[in-house]
N, C-alpha and C positions, 0 to 999 in steps of 0.2 A: 121546604123551608122558604118562608117569604122574604122579600127584599129587605124589609125592616129588620128582621132577625139576622140576616146575613150582614147587614150594615153594622148592627150592634156587636156581632161576633168579630167582625173585622176591626172595629174600633178597640174592642177589648184586647185583641191579639196585638194590635199596634202598641197600645199602652204597655202591655206585658213585655213585649220584646224590647221596648225602650228601657223599661225598668230593669230587666235582667242585664242589659248591656251596661247600665250605669253601675250595677253592683258587681258585674263580672265583665270588665272592659275588654278582656281578651276574646270574648264571644262577639263576632261581628253581627250587627243588627240585620243585614241582609240574610246571613246564614240562619239566624233565629227565625226570621219571617218566612223563609223558604221551608224550614222545618215545620213551623206551625201550619203553613199552607198544606204540606204533605199530610200532616195529621188530620187537618180539617177535610182534606180531599177524601180520606178513607171513611170519614163520617158521611160524606156526601155521595159516595160512589154508588150507592143503591138508590139515590134520589136523582131527579131530573135537574141537571145543572148544565146550562148552555153558555158557552163562552162566545160572546158576540164580538168578533174581531174588529168590525168597523167601529162599534161604540168604544171598545177598548182603546183603539188608536186615537179616536176623536176626543174622548172625555178624560183620558189619563195621559197617554203619551204626548198628545198635542200640547196641553198646558205645560207639561214638564219640559218639553223641548223649547217651547216659547220662553219659559223662564230662564232656561240655560242660555238661550240666545240673547235675552234681555241683559243678562249679567256678564256675557262674554266680552272679553277684551278683543274686539274685532281687529283693531289695528295690529295687535301683537300676533293674532292668528294669521292675518294676511301676510305677515313677514315669512311665513312658512308655507305659502300657497303651493309651491312646487311639490313638496312631499305629500301635502294633503290631497291634491288632485291625483297624484301618483297612487296613493292608497285607495282613493275613491273609485278610480276607473281601472287601471291595469291591475291593481291589487285585488279588487273584488272579482274582476273577471277571471284572473288566474286562479284564485281560491275556488271560485265556482266550478271552473272546468276541471281542475285537478281533483277536487273532492268528488265531483260527479263521475269522473273517469274511474277512480278507485272503487267507488260504490258499484258502478256498472260492472267492473271486473269481478268483484266479490259476489255480487248478486245478479247474475246474467239474466234472470227471469224478469227483472225490472226493466221497463222501457228506459232508454238512455236519457230521454227528455225528463223523465221523472227523477232520475239521479241528478241531473243538472239543476232541477228545481230544489232539491235538497241542498246542493252546494250554494245556490243563490240565497236560500233562507239563512244559511250559516255564514255567508260572506261578510256582511257589514258588522262593524264593531258597534255594540249596543251602548248608546250614550248614557242611558240611565244606569246600566250596570257599571260603566266606567266611573260615573259620578259618585256612585256609592263607594267604589274603591278609592277615589280621590279624597274622600273625607277621612280615610284611615291612613293614607300614606302621603308623604311629602315628595311630590314629583318636581323635577326642575321645571322652570317656567317654560322652557322650550318644549319639553315632552308634554306638559299639560296642555299647552296651546295646540300642539299637533293633534293630540288625541281628542281634544274638544272640537277642533275644527273638523276632523274626520267624522266624529260622531254626529255632528250637526247636519252633515250633508250626505253621508253615504247611504242612508236608508233609501233615498230615491233610486240610486243606481241598483241597489240590491232588489228592490221591489220590481223595477222595470225588468231586470234580468229574470226574475222569478216569473213575471207575467209572460214574457217571451217564451220561456221554457214550457209553461202551461199551454200556451197557444200552439206551440210546436207539437206538444204531446197530444193535444186533442184534435188538431187538424192535420198533423203530419207534415206541415210546411214550415220552413224557417227562412227568413230573409234578414241578412245582416244589415242591409240598408234600412229596412223597416224597423229593426230593433234600435239602431242608432238614432233614427228620426224620432222614434217614440220616446227614447230617453231624453233627447234634447227638448222635445215638446213638454214632457213631464216637468223638467227642471225649469225651463223658461216660463212655462205656464204657471207653475207654482209660485215662482218669484213674482210674476205679474199680479197674481191674486193677493199675495202678501203685501205688495206695494199699495194696491187699491184699498184693501181693508185698513191698512195702517193710515193712509191718507184720509179715508172716511172717518176713522176713529178720531183723528186729529181735527178734522172739520167739525164733527159733532161737538168735540170738546171746546173749540173756539166759539161756536154758536152759543153754547151754554154759558160760557164765560162772558160773552158779550151781553147776554140778557140777565146775567147774575143769577142763573138758575142752576148752579152747580154747588154741590157740597161733597163731603168726604164719601158718603155712601154712593152717590152718583158716580164719582170718579172711580171708586173701587169697582163698581159694576161695569164701567166702560173697560177697565183694565182686564177684569176676569172674563168678560164676554168676548174680547178680541180674539184669543186663540180658538175659541169654539166656533165663532163666526167664520174665521179664516179657514179652518180645517174643513168645515162642512161645505163652504163655497168651492174650495179646491176639489173636493170629492165630486161635487155636482158637475164641475167642468172637466172631470176625469184627468186632473193633473195632480202633481205631488202635494199632498196636504202637509207633509213634513217640511218640505222646502218653503211652503207658503207661511207656516207659523214661524219658521226661523227668520225669514225676511221681515215679517211683521214684528217679531220681537226685537230685532236689531233696530228697525226704524222707530219703534215705540221708545226704546231706550235713548235714541238720539234726539228726542223732542226737547226743545228749549224749555227750561224750567225757570219760572220767575221766583224770585226770593220774596215770598209773602207768607203769612200765617197759614192760609189754606193749602198752598203747595207743600209747606213743611209738614202739616198734619196729614195730608194725603200720602206723602212719601213715607212717613213713619208708620202709618196704619197699613199701607200696602206692603211694606217690608215684613211686618208682623204676620199679616194674613198669608202672604206667599210662603213664609217660612213654615207655618203650620200646615198649609195646603200641600206644599212640596213634600213634607214628611209623610202626610197621609197618603198622597198619591204614590210616592215612592214605595211606601210600605205595602200599598195595595198591589203594586206591580209584583213584588216578590211573594206576597201571599197567593196571588193568582198563579204565579209561576209554580209554586208548590202544588196547588190544587190541580193545575193542568198536567203536571208531571204524573200525578196519580192516574188521571183519566187517560193519558196517552200511553203510559208505560205498563200499568197493571194488566190491561187486556192481553198484551203481548207476553208478559212474563207468566201469566196463568194459562196461556193457550198451549195445547200440545202440538200445534202445527209448526211452531217456530222453535229453532234451536237457540235457547236463551244464552248459552255460553258463547255461541258464535256471534250473536247480536251484540252482547256486551263487549266482546273483543273488538268487534267492528267499530263500536262507539269509541273505544279507547284509541284505536288506530286512526280514526277520523279526527279525533281531538288532537292527537300528536301531530298528524299531518297538517292540521289547521294552523297550529303555532309554527310548525316547520316552514310552511309556505310563507307565512308572514315574515319570519326571520330572514328567509332567503331573499324575499322581495326588498326588505329594508336593507339588507347587506348589499344587494346590487345597487340600490339607489345611492347609498353612502359611499360605496367604493367609487362610483362615478363622480361623486361630489368631492372626494378626497378629504372631506371634512373629518371623517371618522378614523383618520390615522392616529388621532390622539388616543391615549389610553382611556381617558374618561368616556369616550364615545361608545365603547363596548357595553358599558353598563347602561347607558341611555338606550342603546339598541335593544338590549334585553328587556328593559322596562317597556319600550314601545311594543315589543313583541308580546309580552305576557299581559299587558294592560288591554290588549285588543280582545276583550272577552265578549261573549255573546249573552243575550238576555231574553226577556219575554218577547221582544219584538221579533226574534227569530221564530219563536213558537207561534206568535200571531201571524207571521208571514206564511208558514206552512199550513196554518188553519184556513188560509184563503183558498186552499184547494177546493174544487167543486165537491159536493157531498158524495157523489157516486165514486169519485176517485179516492176520497178518504176511506170509504167503506171497502173499496177493492184493494187498496194498498195501505193498511194501517201501519205497516212497518216503517213507512216514510215518517209518520208522525213520531214514532218511537225513536228513530235515529236522530231526528232533529232535537227532540227533548233530551235525549241522553247526552248528545254532544254539547248542548247548551249548558246543562248543569255541570258537566265535567269541565268545560272551559272556564266557567265562573269559579268553580272550586279550585281549579289550577291557579287562577289569578290570585285568589285569596291565600293559597299556600306558598306560591313562588315569590310574589311581590314583597313580602316581609323581608326576604333575603336580599332584595335588590334596592328597595327604597326605604328611607327612614320613616318611622312611625310619625304620624301627623300630630305631634304634641307641641304645645306652645312652651317656649322656654320661659322659665320664671325669672323675670328681671324687674323687680318692683322697687329698686333702690331709690330712684328719683321720686316715685309716687310716695314712698315712705317719707322721704325728706319733705315733700310738699305737705303731706298731712301733718307732719310734726310741726312745720312752720305755722300752719293754720291753728293747731291746738295751742301753740305758744301765744299767738295773738288773742285767742279766745280766753285763755287763762289770765292774760294781762288785764282783761276787762272784767274779770269775775268780781272783784271787790267793789267796783263802781256800778255794777249792773243792778237794775231795779227788778230783774226777773231771774234771780239766781237759779231757781228750780229749772226753768227752761234751758238756761245755759249749761247747767249740770247735765241735763239730758243730751244736749248737743255734744258735749265733751265725751259722754259715755259712748255715743254713737261713733264718734271719730276714733275713740280709743279701741272699740271693737274692730273697726276697719283696719286700724294700725296693727293690732295683734294678728289678725288674719293674714295681712300682707307680709308681716315679719316671718311668720311660720311658712307661708308659701314660698318666700324667698330662699329658705334653707333647702338643703338637699333632702333626698328621700329618707335618709336615715333619721334626720332630725324630725321630719314630719311623722315618721312612724313612732318615734319616741314621744313626741308631743301627744299623739293620739293615745298611746298606751297610758300616759300620765292622766289624760282626760278621762279615760275609762276607770283608772284608779280613783280619781276624784269623784266620779259618778257613783262608784261602788261605796265609797266612804259616806257620801252624802245620803245615799239610800239607806245604809245601815243606821246612820245617825237619826234619820227621820223616823224610821220604824221604832228605834229605841226610845226616842223622845215621846212618841205617841203611846207606847206601852207604859212608860213611866208617868203618863198623864201630864206631860209638860206642855203640850200644845193641844188646841181644840181641833174638832173635825174640820172646821173651816180652814184653819191654818195648815192642817195636814194636806188638804187638796191644793191649796195655794202653792205649797212647796213641791207637790207632785208636778204641777205645771212647769215649775222652774226646772225640774229634772228632765221632763220631756223636751223642753227647749234645749237643754244641754245635750241630749241625745242627738237632736237634729243637727247640732253644730259640729258633731264629730265627723271627720273626714273618713268615710267608710271605704274609700278606695285604697287606703294604706293600712288598714287594720284587718286582722284576721276576722273573716266573716263569721266564723263559729264563735269566737270570743264575743263579738258585738251582739250577735243574736242571743247567745246564752244570757248575757248581762241584761239585755232588754226584756227577754222572756221572764227572767227571774224577777225583775222589777214589776212587770205586769202581773205575774202570779201573786206576788205579795200584795199588790193593790187589790186584786180580786179577792184574796183571802181576807183582806181588811174589810171589804164590803160584806163578805159572808159573815164574819164575826160580829160586825156592827149591824147586821140584819138590814143592810142597804140604807144606812142612815143618810149618806150623802145624796142618794137618789131620791129619797123622800123629801129631803130639804129642797132639792132642785124642783121637784114636782109641785111642792106646796109653797115655794118661794120663801122659805123660812130661814132666818139667821144666815143670810148669804153674805152679809157685809163683814169685812174684817174690822174688828174693833182695835182700839189702841193697844189693848192687852195682847191681842193676836199679833200685831206688828212687833211688839216688844219681844214676844216669845219667838217669833221667827228670826229676829235679829240675834237673839241669844243662841238659837240653834245654829245659825250660820257661823257665829263666833266659835262655838264649840267644835263644829265640823272643821272649821279652818285650822284650829289648833291641832286636831288629829291629822289633817292633811299636811300641814307644814312639817310636823314630826315625821310623818311617813315619807315625805319627800327627802328630808334630811338623811333618812336611813338608806335612801337609794343613791346617795353620792357615790360615784365610782361605777355604779351599774348603768346609769344613764349619763349623758353629757352634763358636766358640772354647770356650765353656763346656762343650759336649758333648765336644769333644776332651779337655779337661782332666778331665772326669768319667770318660771311658773310660781315660785314662792312670792316674788315681788308682785306679780299680777294678782294673786289671791289676797295678799295683804292690802294692796291698793283698793280692791273692791270692798274689803272689810272696813277700811277707813271711811267709806261712804256713810256708815252708820252714824258717825259723829256729825256729818254734814246735813243729815236729815234726808227723808224721802227714800230710805233704804229699800222698802218693799217695792215701790214703784220703779226704782232705778235698777235694782239688781235682780229681784225675783220676778217681777212682772215685765221687766225690760220695756218700760213705757218709752214711747218715742215723742219727739218734739213736733213732728209733722209740720204743720203750717206756721209754726212760731216764727216771729221776727228773727230770733237768734239763729234758727236753723237756716233761714234764707240768707242771713248775713254770712254764715259759715260757708255756704256755697259760693257766695260772692268772693269771699277771701280765697277760696280754693281756686276759683277761676283766675283771680289776680295772680296767685302764686304760680299757676301753670303758665300764664303769659310771661311772668318774670323769668321763669326757668327756661322757657323757649327763647326769649329775647337774649338771655345770657349764654345760650348755646349748650345748656345742660341736657336738654332733650330736643329731639328733632320735631319738625312740624307735624309729621305723621303721628308721633307719640303724643304730642300735645293735643292733636285733634281727637285721638282715642280717649284721652283723659277728659277732655271737654265733653265728649259725647256721654261719658259715664256720669259726669256731674249733671248734665242735662236730664238724663234718665232718673237720677236720684231726686232731683228737684221736681221734676214732673210728677213723680210718685208722691213726694212729700206734699205737693200742693193739692192732691186729691183728698177728698173727704174720707179719711180712713177710719170708719166707724168700728169700734171694737165689738166683740161678740156681746150678746145680751148678758151672759153670765158675768163677764168681766165688768160690764157697766154696773151691775148690781153690787159687785164686790167692792168696787172703788167708790161707790156713792157714799158721801158723808152725811 
């Protein structure tokens, strides 16, 4: 399987895992990606697939750690420097020695240094694995800072310990002084490389700025190239590449930024690119995790030489001991600090314990074994892979009982009030406006936002009821459309225009609070009826599209569509009235008012464009004025103390994004252009 095919498969699996997580939020993305990786691994097991550890660390782990360091709150992390250093040095060394000793006791045929190498590979907390957990759970700021600081720095001590164990294994000699000196050299040397590359990056940036030879693309390349250059240089000098990219990331983030259009555009573009890149790299980590699990575990499980039950039991014992050692070490530290005498501290202690999961870096570390040792002792790879996956799954299973899910609280009251104020000001200008059509479109846009926020503000029960009612409306609309076409009340053109309206309604339904089966059945039923329509009409719409015939909606079509909408509204309002007492009465009234309000647009004109096609104002003067009024309202609410500065900045950022999008040339699809052309 060629690199291009593997890349396409990876991208497909990343998209699929993200989509499944959106539909089924209870399934963690890392779990799905590991599962897909295992499945892919079994397809690749008979093919040649080589995991290049050095490239993995440089091209995937390096950029991810760099970005984590760039976004880290260093000042907050440094407040907990004592426990971070405690976990990095005594913590990892104790874990390495105890795990290695247990393994040596249970498998006496293994060299003791080899057992220590396994302990060293499993010692450090994996930053990438922790970051994936941090996206799902809400840790206290103290716990998050401790875990992030530990994850940023502990790989160096783990790798040095591993290298010392391998050296002792191969040479039979061990020197504590040499090991300590090597660790110090790795960390200080890595930090020095990070400082040099960050300063070099800043110097190049200043030179380009001085000669006005910089643009967004150039700045982005400087940003993305920094972790790669830093890691490779560190490896060339045989110092810690992880420490180097951490230092480079921190220094890069501390660079003084000028407030000008270029810096603003660079910042916005960089954020977007890093967000996508981080998702892809993180996903690749877990996919590779799953693939390597197959390649490392399958040979042992299928071999008659090894006792599979014994090895699996040993993996469980090592995993339990791993968390046990971490708990004891943390307990000792906090007992000495006297801080954790408070009741709340016990929960934080458990969170710090079970968030110390292992990940792909542990597997990459054990794969640094010389080839002859890997072939002679494949059980070492099996044990590291087994404990790694068990520790990660333990974190996924235990942490939900200790930490709150990372869900944003819905509190949109002030935003609703702001949008309401904006709409009132726009409505007051309606009768004096020279461009009523554009102003109506702006009001429609704000009304849609207001409805969405109002529903989001309510509890889950109301959201579920709202979604049920939207599904009911969708069903009534679909039945009414099919009946109207069968009775020859609308043309082929009008039929497909209304179908687009129904598709848009489907997309607006919040599928996270609705029965997946109900939604799927409703959509499938509508699609089947659409396909049946095509079959019965012998592909009339397809022929029209191919030959560009009769694609424009006539005035009669628009009148027929308005009449169909009125008839459907009458059925919907009656159906909603029958549901009084079944659903919340105020919600029933809200939906009825919302539907009647949209129906009233027929009298104002532009019904098809405003309701069915949901035409947008985009770059109209009225739309830009609305954003100005919204910013002004945000400022007034902040100035009057109704919202905090942080909340105001979030709302301003949202308005900026909407305005930036509205200013772009949003050219509609070719088909819609033809249909709207007069």
